[in-house]
N, C-alpha and C positions, 0 to 999 in steps of 0.2 A: 868622657877622658878622664882619668886621674893627672895629676900634675906631672908624673915622670912619663905620658906620652901612652900609657896603658890603655887598655879597653877593659873594661868591666862588664860582663855578661851576668846578669844574676838570674837567669832563665833558661832552661834547655829547651825551650820549645823548638819545634821544627822550623817554625815561622820567622826567625831571627836570621837576618841576612848580615853577611860580612863577607867583603871580598878584598882580595890582594891589592888593588887600587888605592885601597885605604892607606896604605903604608908607603905607596911611591910607585914608582916605574921597576921593572925589572924584579919583581915580589912573587913569588910561589906561595902557596897557601896549601897546606898539607894536613889531613886529619891528625891529632894525636889524641890518644886513650889514656886514662887514668894518668895524663902528666898535660903541664901546660906548654910545654916546648918541644919540638921535634929532636931528634938526635940530630947531632951536630955532623957534618960531613965536609972532609976536606976537599973535596972536589966540586961542591957546590958553587959557583960562579955567582948566582943571584942570592938575594936576601929571602931566607925561607921562613914562613911564619906559621906557626902552628893553630890550628883550628880546635879548640876542644870538641871532642864528639861525646856524648853522654850516653851514645845507643851504639850499637854493630852498624856498621856498613857493608852490605846493605842491610836497611831495616830488617831485622827480624820477628814474625808474628809471635805473640805469645803463645806458649805451649797449655795444653790444658791444665797443667799443675799450676801454672806462672800466675800471679797474684800483681797486678799494678801497683806501685809505689804511689801511696795518697800522704800527704804532709799534716794531714788532721787525724793520723792513725799511727799509733805506737808499734815497734818492732823490737822483738827480745832475739831475733836471731842477728848475729854479727855480718856486718857487710864485709866486703873485701879489704877495708882497712881494720877491721875488727870493732867497729862501733858499733852500736845499737842506738835505736832511735825512739825516745819517748817522748809523747805531748805533755 
């Protein structure tokens, strides 16, 4: 945990376990995509915590033309944020 009480996960492996009870009682955890926080709800009575997902739910198999991302490879095609990755 950081000093602000945030939890930082540096790996999005499917084996990382996070559960709402880490934040207290009456907490609901929802998946978030391309965002760290869930959308705010005016009718929500409990605390809603976002669990950032790096993959679709349910998981989608790679297509025949898909290539898994590798941290030791360079990529010239921009990602969804317009960034390229060079080793």
